[in-house]
N, CA and C atoms as an extended XYZ file, in Angstrom:
162
Properties=species:S:1:pos:R:3:atomname:S:1:resname:S:1:resid:I:1 pbc="F F F"
N        -0.170       13.179      -13.948 N   MET     1
C        -0.750       11.950      -14.138 CA  MET     1
C        -0.007       11.212      -15.205 C   MET     1
N        -0.194        9.960      -15.242 N   MET     2
C         0.477        9.039      -16.157 CA  MET     2
C        -0.694        8.231      -16.805 C   MET     2
N        -0.356        7.994      -18.134 N   ASN     3
C        -1.248        6.870      -18.753 CA  ASN     3
C        -0.732        5.459      -18.469 C   ASN     3
N        -1.389        4.436      -18.952 N   ILE     4
C        -0.949        3.131      -18.504 CA  ILE     4
C         0.454        2.672      -18.954 C   ILE     4
N         0.782        3.203      -20.247 N   GLY     5
C         2.073        2.966      -20.757 CA  GLY     5
C         3.355        3.618      -19.907 C   GLY     5
N         2.985        4.731      -19.488 N   GLU     6
C         4.099        5.463      -18.580 CA  GLU     6
C         4.011        4.736      -17.296 C   GLU     6
N         2.930        4.288      -16.639 N   ALA     7
C         2.922        3.539      -15.445 CA  ALA     7
C         3.601        2.339      -15.669 C   ALA     7
N         3.465        1.643      -16.692 N   ALA     8
C         4.089        0.332      -16.895 CA  ALA     8
C         5.575        0.546      -16.997 C   ALA     8
N         6.013        1.537      -17.701 N   SER     9
C         7.505        1.806      -17.715 CA  SER     9
C         8.062        2.152      -16.438 C   SER     9
N         7.369        3.012      -15.694 N   ALA    10
C         7.829        3.389      -14.377 CA  ALA    10
C         7.864        2.240      -13.355 C   ALA    10
N         6.924        1.214      -13.557 N   SER    11
C         6.896        0.137      -12.679 CA  SER    11
C         7.677       -1.079      -13.062 C   SER    11
N         8.069       -1.162      -14.274 N   GLY    12
C         8.849       -2.297      -14.776 CA  GLY    12
C         7.984       -3.599      -15.143 C   GLY    12
N         6.697       -3.412      -15.304 N   VAL    13
C         5.871       -4.403      -15.760 CA  VAL    13
C         5.109       -3.904      -17.015 C   VAL    13
N         4.445       -4.808      -17.795 N   SER    14
C         3.854       -4.365      -18.934 CA  SER    14
C         2.352       -3.886      -18.590 C   SER    14
N         1.919       -3.143      -19.498 N   ALA    15
C         0.541       -2.514      -19.393 CA  ALA    15
C        -0.575       -3.602      -19.173 C   ALA    15
N        -0.394       -4.760      -19.942 N   LYS    16
C        -1.137       -5.873      -19.806 CA  LYS    16
C        -1.275       -6.395      -18.428 C   LYS    16
N        -0.114       -6.458      -17.764 N   MET    17
C        -0.068       -6.948      -16.272 CA  MET    17
C        -0.676       -5.988      -15.434 C   MET    17
N        -0.586       -4.792      -15.524 N   ILE    18
C        -1.242       -3.669      -14.778 CA  ILE    18
C        -2.825       -3.933      -14.967 C   ILE    18
N        -3.323       -4.112      -16.106 N   ARG    19
C        -4.738       -4.296      -16.414 CA  ARG    19
C        -5.112       -5.635      -15.660 C   ARG    19
N        -4.355       -6.673      -15.766 N   HIS    20
C        -4.595       -7.993      -15.106 CA  HIS    20
C        -4.750       -7.774      -13.587 C   HIS    20
N        -3.766       -7.015      -12.979 N   TYR    21
C        -3.711       -6.841      -11.581 CA  TYR    21
C        -4.892       -6.110      -11.208 C   TYR    21
N        -5.437       -4.990      -11.977 N   GLU    22
C        -6.633       -4.340      -11.660 CA  GLU    22
C        -7.895       -5.242      -11.817 C   GLU    22
N        -7.916       -6.211      -12.761 N   ASP    23
C        -8.975       -7.165      -12.789 CA  ASP    23
C        -9.117       -8.156      -11.748 C   ASP    23
N        -7.975       -8.438      -11.151 N   MET    24
C        -7.956       -9.431      -10.065 CA  MET    24
C        -8.068       -8.681       -8.751 C   MET    24
N        -8.382       -7.343       -8.742 N   ALA    25
C        -8.341       -6.634       -7.613 CA  ALA    25
C        -6.989       -6.501       -6.724 C   ALA    25
N        -5.931       -6.776       -7.291 N   LEU    26
C        -4.846       -6.640       -6.633 CA  LEU    26
C        -4.189       -5.069       -6.644 C   LEU    26
N        -4.726       -4.546       -7.608 N   LEU    27
C        -4.463       -2.995       -7.689 CA  LEU    27
C        -5.874       -2.312       -7.616 C   LEU    27
N        -5.917       -1.224       -7.076 N   PRO    28
C        -7.169       -0.389       -7.182 CA  PRO    28
C        -7.402       -0.045       -8.631 C   PRO    28
N        -8.739        0.070       -8.966 N   ALA    29
C        -9.128        0.655      -10.187 CA  ALA    29
C        -8.565        2.046      -10.565 C   ALA    29
N        -7.968        2.275      -11.793 N   ALA    30
C        -7.512        3.525      -12.094 CA  ALA    30
C        -8.605        4.468      -12.480 C   ALA    30
N        -8.335        5.790      -12.183 N   ARG    31
C        -9.198        6.805      -12.609 CA  ARG    31
C        -9.265        6.811      -14.138 C   ARG    31
N       -10.430        7.210      -14.760 N   ARG    32
C       -10.468        7.144      -16.197 CA  ARG    32
C       -10.830        8.655      -16.679 C   ARG    32
N       -10.345        8.804      -17.930 N   THR    33
C       -10.687       10.157      -18.563 CA  THR    33
C       -12.072       10.005      -19.156 C   THR    33
N       -12.514       11.096      -19.670 N   GLU    34
C       -13.876       11.111      -20.255 CA  GLU    34
C       -13.882       10.052      -21.320 C   GLU    34
N       -12.885        9.766      -22.046 N   SER    35
C       -12.769        8.820      -23.254 CA  SER    35
C       -12.434        7.449      -22.669 C   SER    35
N       -12.343        7.204      -21.429 N   GLY    36
C       -12.154        5.764      -20.919 CA  GLY    36
C       -10.687        5.326      -20.712 C   GLY    36
N        -9.725        6.302      -20.951 N   TYR    37
C        -8.270        5.926      -20.710 CA  TYR    37
C        -8.041        5.969      -19.177 C   TYR    37
N        -7.143        5.041      -18.825 N   ARG    38
C        -6.782        4.994      -17.334 CA  ARG    38
C        -5.590        6.033      -17.088 C   ARG    38
N        -5.827        6.574      -16.029 N   GLN    39
C        -4.928        7.747      -15.428 CA  GLN    39
C        -4.401        7.221      -13.986 C   GLN    39
N        -3.005        7.278      -13.856 N   TYR    40
C        -2.406        7.035      -12.557 CA  TYR    40
C        -1.727        8.127      -12.067 C   TYR    40
N        -1.599        8.251      -10.745 N   GLU    41
C        -0.824        9.216      -10.009 CA  GLU    41
C         0.516        8.824      -10.221 C   GLU    41
N         1.452        9.940      -10.315 N   GLN    42
C         2.805        9.705      -10.531 CA  GLN    42
C         3.559        8.752       -9.679 C   GLN    42
N         3.300        8.908       -8.321 N   ASN    43
C         4.168        8.167       -7.443 CA  ASN    43
C         3.398        6.933       -6.766 C   ASN    43
N         2.187        6.766       -7.366 N   ASP    44
C         1.350        5.639       -6.825 CA  ASP    44
C         1.486        4.366       -7.377 C   ASP    44
N         1.536        4.215       -8.646 N   VAL    45
C         1.592        2.889       -9.361 CA  VAL    45
C         2.777        2.201       -9.182 C   VAL    45
N         4.052        2.634       -9.385 N   PRO    46
C         5.178        1.948       -9.232 CA  PRO    46
C         5.325        1.044       -7.984 C   PRO    46
N         4.968        1.820       -6.724 N   ALA    47
C         5.214        1.214       -5.577 CA  ALA    47
C         4.210        0.102       -5.288 C   ALA    47
N         2.943        0.345       -5.810 N   ARG    48
C         1.894       -0.714       -5.529 CA  ARG    48
C         2.210       -1.933       -6.446 C   ARG    48
N         2.638       -1.682       -7.808 N   VAL    49
C         2.962       -2.785       -8.567 CA  VAL    49
C         4.105       -3.642       -8.059 C   VAL    49
N         5.130       -3.034       -7.412 N   LYS    50
C         6.272       -3.785       -6.802 CA  LYS    50
C         5.749       -4.612       -5.689 C   LYS    50
N         4.823       -4.125       -4.921 N   VAL    51
C         4.287       -4.915       -3.836 CA  VAL    51
C         3.488       -6.180       -4.348 C   VAL    51
N         2.737       -6.033       -5.414 N   VAL    52
C         2.166       -7.237       -6.063 CA  VAL    52
C         3.041       -8.178       -6.600 C   VAL    52
N         4.078       -7.728       -7.248 N   VAL    53
C         5.019       -8.616       -7.883 CA  VAL    53
C         5.829       -9.239       -6.923 C   VAL    53
N         6.225       -8.679       -5.879 N   ALA    54
C         7.127       -9.342       -4.914 CA  ALA    54
C         6.424      -10.357       -4.165 C   ALA    54
């Protein structure tokens, strides 16, 4: 699992852009920890973000 900073680094976009894409429903909402932090699957986010950016 990755946090939003790790997902941003892996995908080449900022954490702010990932949040924006989620808000616009371009990416599915991330799983959340009990404390509300986003969690992403290791192989899921970079590919999805690249599709949105392209």
